[in-house]
C-alpha positions as CSV (number, residue, x, y, z in Angstrom):
1,M,-187.8,65.1,-52.8
2,A,-191.5,65.8,-52.5
3,K,-192.9,68.5,-54.7
4,P,-194.1,71.7,-52.9
5,K,-197.9,71.7,-52.3
6,V,-199.7,74.6,-54.1
7,I,-203.4,75.4,-53.9
8,V,-205.0,77.5,-56.7
9,T,-208.2,79.2,-55.6
10,R,-209.9,79.6,-59.1
11,K,-209.8,77.9,-62.5
12,W,-206.8,79.1,-64.6
13,P,-206.1,78.7,-68.3
14,Q,-205.6,75.1,-69.2
15,A,-202.1,75.6,-70.5
16,V,-200.9,77.1,-67.2
17,E,-202.7,74.4,-65.1
18,K,-200.8,71.8,-67.1
19,K,-197.5,73.4,-66.3
20,L,-198.4,73.7,-62.6
21,K,-199.2,70.0,-62.5
22,S,-195.9,69.1,-63.9
23,Q,-193.9,71.1,-61.4
24,F,-195.9,71.0,-58.2
25,D,-198.3,69.0,-56.1
26,V,-201.1,71.2,-57.0
27,T,-204.8,71.3,-56.0
28,L,-206.9,73.1,-58.7
29,N,-210.4,74.5,-58.4
30,E,-212.3,72.5,-61.0
31,S,-215.7,74.0,-60.1
32,D,-214.3,77.6,-60.3
33,E,-216.5,78.6,-57.4
34,A,-215.1,81.3,-55.0
35,L,-213.6,79.9,-51.8
36,T,-215.0,81.1,-48.5
37,A,-212.9,82.7,-45.8
38,D,-212.8,79.3,-44.0
39,Q,-211.7,77.5,-47.1
40,L,-208.9,80.1,-47.7
41,A,-207.7,79.6,-44.2
42,D,-207.8,75.9,-44.7
43,A,-205.6,76.4,-47.8
44,M,-203.1,78.3,-45.7
45,R,-202.9,75.3,-43.4
46,N,-202.5,72.7,-46.1
47,A,-200.3,74.2,-48.7
48,D,-196.8,75.6,-49.0
49,A,-198.1,78.3,-51.4
50,V,-201.6,79.6,-52.0
51,C,-202.4,81.3,-55.4
52,P,-205.4,83.6,-55.0
53,T,-207.0,86.0,-57.4
54,V,-207.8,89.7,-57.0
55,T,-211.3,88.7,-55.8
56,D,-210.1,86.5,-52.9
57,K,-210.0,88.4,-49.6
58,M,-206.7,87.4,-48.0
59,T,-207.4,89.1,-44.7
60,A,-205.3,89.3,-41.6
61,E,-207.4,86.5,-40.1
62,V,-206.9,84.3,-43.1
63,L,-203.2,84.9,-43.3
64,G,-202.7,84.5,-39.6
65,T,-204.6,81.3,-39.3
66,D,-203.4,78.8,-36.7
67,N,-201.1,76.0,-37.8
68,R,-200.3,77.8,-41.0
69,R,-198.1,75.9,-43.5
70,A,-198.1,78.4,-46.4
71,K,-195.0,80.6,-46.8
72,M,-196.0,82.3,-50.1
73,I,-199.0,84.0,-51.7
74,G,-198.7,84.1,-55.5
75,N,-201.5,86.5,-56.5
76,F,-203.0,86.1,-60.0
77,G,-203.3,89.7,-60.9
78,V,-201.3,92.9,-60.9
79,G,-203.4,94.5,-58.2
80,F,-203.0,93.1,-54.7
81,N,-205.2,95.2,-52.5
82,N,-207.2,92.0,-51.9
83,I,-204.2,90.9,-49.7
84,D,-203.5,92.4,-46.2
85,V,-199.8,93.1,-47.1
86,D,-199.0,94.3,-43.6
87,A,-200.3,91.1,-42.1
88,A,-198.4,89.1,-44.6
89,K,-195.2,90.8,-43.7
90,E,-195.9,90.3,-40.0
91,H,-196.3,86.6,-40.6
92,G,-193.2,86.4,-42.8
93,L,-195.2,85.6,-45.9
94,V,-193.8,86.4,-49.4
95,V,-196.4,88.0,-51.7
96,T,-196.0,88.3,-55.5
97,N,-198.2,89.7,-58.3
98,T,-198.3,89.7,-62.1
99,P,-197.2,93.1,-63.5
100,E,-196.5,94.2,-67.1
101,V,-198.1,91.3,-69.0
102,L,-201.7,92.8,-68.8
103,T,-200.8,96.3,-70.0
104,D,-202.0,96.1,-73.6
105,A,-205.1,94.1,-72.9
106,T,-206.3,96.5,-70.2
107,A,-205.4,99.6,-72.3
108,D,-207.5,98.1,-75.2
109,L,-210.4,97.6,-72.8
110,A,-210.2,101.2,-71.5
111,M,-210.4,102.5,-75.1
112,T,-213.3,100.1,-75.7
113,L,-215.2,101.7,-72.8
114,L,-214.3,105.2,-73.9
115,L,-215.6,104.6,-77.4
116,M,-218.7,102.8,-76.3
117,T,-219.7,105.5,-73.9
118,A,-219.0,108.3,-76.4
119,R,-220.9,106.7,-79.3
120,R,-223.7,105.1,-77.2
121,A,-222.7,101.7,-78.5
122,G,-224.2,99.7,-75.5
123,E,-227.5,101.6,-75.8
124,G,-227.5,101.1,-79.6
125,E,-226.8,97.4,-79.4
126,R,-229.7,97.0,-76.9
127,H,-231.9,99.1,-79.3
128,V,-231.3,96.8,-82.2
129,R,-231.6,93.6,-80.2
130,G,-234.8,94.8,-78.6
131,G,-236.4,95.3,-82.1
132,H,-236.8,99.0,-81.6
133,W,-234.7,100.3,-84.5
134,T,-236.8,101.8,-87.3
135,G,-234.0,102.8,-89.6
136,W,-231.4,105.6,-90.1
137,R,-232.4,109.2,-89.4
138,P,-230.3,112.4,-89.0
139,T,-230.9,112.9,-85.3
140,H,-231.0,109.3,-84.1
141,M,-228.7,108.4,-81.1
142,M,-226.1,111.1,-81.7
143,G,-223.1,110.7,-79.5
144,A,-219.9,112.5,-78.7
145,Q,-216.9,112.9,-81.0
146,V,-213.7,111.3,-79.7
147,T,-211.2,112.4,-82.2
148,G,-209.4,115.6,-81.1
149,K,-210.9,115.7,-77.6
150,T,-208.9,115.9,-74.4
151,L,-208.2,112.8,-72.4
152,G,-207.4,113.2,-68.7
153,L,-205.6,110.4,-67.0
154,I,-205.6,109.9,-63.3
155,G,-202.3,108.0,-62.9
156,M,-199.6,107.6,-65.5
157,G,-198.2,104.2,-65.1
158,R,-197.7,101.5,-67.7
159,I,-201.4,101.0,-68.5
160,A,-202.2,104.8,-68.6
161,Q,-199.2,105.3,-71.0
162,A,-200.5,102.6,-73.2
163,V,-204.0,104.2,-73.2
164,A,-202.4,107.6,-74.0
165,R,-200.5,106.2,-77.0
166,R,-203.7,104.7,-78.4
167,A,-205.7,107.8,-77.8
168,H,-203.1,110.3,-79.1
169,H,-201.8,108.4,-82.1
170,G,-205.1,106.7,-83.0
171,F,-207.6,109.5,-82.3
172,G,-205.5,112.7,-82.1
173,M,-206.5,113.2,-78.5
174,K,-204.8,115.8,-76.3
175,I,-203.3,114.0,-73.2
176,I,-203.3,115.6,-69.8
177,F,-202.5,113.7,-66.6
178,H,-201.8,113.8,-62.9
179,D,-199.6,111.3,-61.1
180,P,-197.7,112.0,-57.8
181,Y,-195.0,109.7,-59.1
182,P,-194.1,111.1,-62.6
183,P,-193.1,108.6,-65.4
184,K,-189.4,108.2,-66.1
185,P,-187.8,110.6,-68.6
186,G,-188.6,109.6,-72.2
187,A,-191.6,107.4,-71.2
188,L,-194.0,109.9,-72.8
189,E,-192.0,110.7,-75.8
190,G,-194.1,111.5,-78.8
191,L,-197.3,112.0,-76.8
192,D,-197.0,115.7,-76.1
193,A,-198.6,114.8,-72.7
194,E,-199.1,117.6,-70.2
195,S,-198.7,117.0,-66.5
196,R,-201.1,118.8,-64.2
197,D,-200.5,119.7,-60.6
198,S,-203.6,118.0,-59.2
199,V,-206.5,115.6,-59.9
200,E,-208.7,118.7,-59.8
201,D,-206.8,120.3,-62.7
202,V,-207.3,117.2,-64.8
203,L,-211.0,116.9,-64.0
204,G,-211.8,120.5,-65.0
205,A,-210.1,120.3,-68.4
206,A,-210.9,116.8,-69.7
207,D,-213.6,115.6,-72.0
208,F,-212.9,112.1,-70.9
209,V,-211.4,111.1,-67.6
210,S,-209.8,107.6,-67.3
211,I,-208.7,106.2,-64.0
212,H,-205.3,104.4,-63.8
213,C,-204.3,104.4,-60.1
214,P,-204.2,101.5,-57.7
215,G,-207.0,100.7,-55.3
216,G,-206.7,100.6,-51.5
217,A,-206.9,103.0,-48.6
218,A,-204.8,105.8,-50.2
219,T,-207.1,106.1,-53.2
220,Q,-210.5,105.0,-51.9
221,H,-213.2,107.4,-53.2
222,L,-210.6,109.5,-54.9
223,L,-213.4,110.4,-57.3
224,N,-216.2,111.7,-55.0
225,A,-219.1,114.1,-55.1
226,E,-216.9,117.2,-54.8
227,R,-214.7,116.1,-57.6
228,F,-217.5,115.1,-59.9
229,K,-218.7,118.6,-59.7
230,L,-215.4,119.8,-61.2
231,M,-215.9,117.8,-64.3
232,Q,-217.5,119.3,-67.4
233,D,-221.2,118.3,-67.9
234,H,-220.3,116.7,-71.3
235,A,-217.4,114.7,-69.9
236,F,-217.3,110.9,-69.4
237,L,-215.7,108.8,-66.7
238,I,-213.8,105.6,-67.6
239,N,-212.8,103.2,-64.9
240,S,-210.8,100.1,-65.7
241,A,-208.6,100.2,-62.6
242,R,-210.3,99.5,-59.3
243,G,-213.9,100.0,-58.2
244,D,-213.1,101.5,-54.8
245,V,-211.4,104.5,-56.4
246,V,-214.9,105.8,-57.2
247,D,-217.6,106.6,-54.7
248,E,-220.3,104.7,-56.5
249,K,-223.2,106.5,-54.7
250,A,-221.7,109.9,-55.7
251,L,-221.2,108.7,-59.3
252,I,-224.9,107.7,-59.5
253,E,-225.9,111.1,-58.3
254,A,-223.6,112.8,-60.8
255,L,-225.0,110.8,-63.7
256,Q,-228.6,111.2,-62.6
257,S,-228.2,115.0,-62.2
258,G,-226.4,115.5,-65.4
259,T,-223.2,116.6,-63.7
260,I,-221.4,114.3,-66.0
261,A,-222.5,112.8,-69.3
262,G,-221.8,109.1,-68.8
263,A,-219.5,106.4,-67.5
264,G,-217.8,103.3,-68.8
265,L,-217.1,100.9,-66.0
266,D,-215.2,97.6,-65.9
267,V,-214.9,97.6,-62.1
268,F,-217.3,98.3,-59.3
269,E,-217.1,99.3,-55.6
270,Q,-219.0,96.2,-54.3
271,E,-217.9,93.9,-57.1
272,P,-219.5,91.6,-58.3
273,K,-222.5,93.4,-56.9
274,V,-223.5,96.3,-59.2
275,S,-225.9,99.0,-58.2
276,A,-229.3,98.6,-59.8
277,A,-229.3,102.3,-60.5
278,L,-226.2,102.0,-62.7
279,L,-227.7,99.1,-64.6
280,K,-230.8,101.1,-65.4
281,M,-228.9,104.0,-67.0
282,E,-228.5,104.1,-70.8
283,N,-225.5,106.4,-70.5
284,V,-223.5,103.7,-68.5
285,V,-221.5,100.9,-70.1
286,A,-221.0,98.1,-67.6
287,L,-218.6,95.2,-68.2
288,P,-217.7,92.3,-65.9
289,H,-214.1,93.1,-65.1
290,L,-212.7,92.1,-68.5
291,G,-209.6,94.3,-68.5
292,S,-207.1,91.4,-68.8
293,A,-209.5,88.9,-70.3
294,T,-207.7,87.8,-73.4
295,T,-206.4,84.3,-73.7
296,E,-202.8,85.5,-74.3
297,T,-202.9,87.8,-71.3
298,R,-204.4,85.4,-68.8
299,V,-201.9,82.7,-69.9
300,A,-199.1,85.2,-69.4
301,M,-200.4,86.1,-66.0
302,G,-200.5,82.5,-64.9
303,E,-197.0,81.9,-66.2
304,R,-195.8,84.9,-64.2
305,V,-197.2,83.3,-61.1
306,L,-195.5,80.1,-62.0
307,S,-192.1,82.0,-62.4
308,N,-192.5,83.4,-58.9
309,L,-193.3,80.0,-57.5
310,E,-190.3,78.5,-59.2
311,A,-188.0,81.2,-57.9
312,F,-189.3,81.0,-54.3
313,F,-189.0,77.2,-54.0
314,A,-185.5,77.4,-55.5
315,D,-184.5,79.8,-52.7
316,R,-184.2,82.7,-55.2
317,E,-185.9,86.1,-54.9
318,P,-189.2,86.0,-56.7
319,P,-189.1,88.6,-59.6
320,D,-192.5,90.1,-58.8
321,R,-192.3,90.3,-55.0
322,V,-194.4,93.0,-53.4
323,A,-194.0,91.9,-49.8
């Protein structure tokens, strides 16, 4: 029996690509260049399953291409707002993602951003590399204390809970949060986390605000000009979730006006394009979407896709089906 044909849109960790080759008739992207919409549509016509990443726009047009052969979309990423899920359902396509395995890596990265913004680490590193440092002095590059401060979480899913544990147990931070879908009983044991009734309640009370909600239409520009005004002027915004949750223009205005003190960003509204204004600000830490970028996590993500492919082609329910 012929092996199912699978097309992978970007380069994956070598260990996972090796497993894919052993089980499927797979076409890999050796150049690691992003596919165009036409190339994605062509993949839909020539493969039984297509495995995109979170940066591949699987639009209704791509998914509904004529003479489509593909029956499954195995997304490499926990977020799937790059895929028109309604269109996928309409065309009978199965869609899967890669949950759970990137929790710790992303939580580590969120804390990295929090610490870097508070202690001006990005600015300090540039200061040293630029040859501007003249030595220690009492008032040089003073930042904000992290220990004992209040961390406000927008969303309280797996990643936010992991951030809360790091912040509370590692830095003695007080945890407040808002989530319309509260965690299961016992999930927050030992954190003394306080649920707030609204996003606004969190923003007004937090020294650091960290975003942990999904992207998409429901949360687009959840953080906007009006809500930035509710934050304290010494507060920092941390975003390791999705860029479209933040109105980037409003964020720039809030930073320039001193409405908030700074921002740590791993994601951007027009990713990979980053506003020139953000890049000029010393109180902004900007990273290139590194949330899950550890070798262990990216391998685990690939293996999660592989498990979903195996299940689908064995006529079993894929464990991570989202559509």
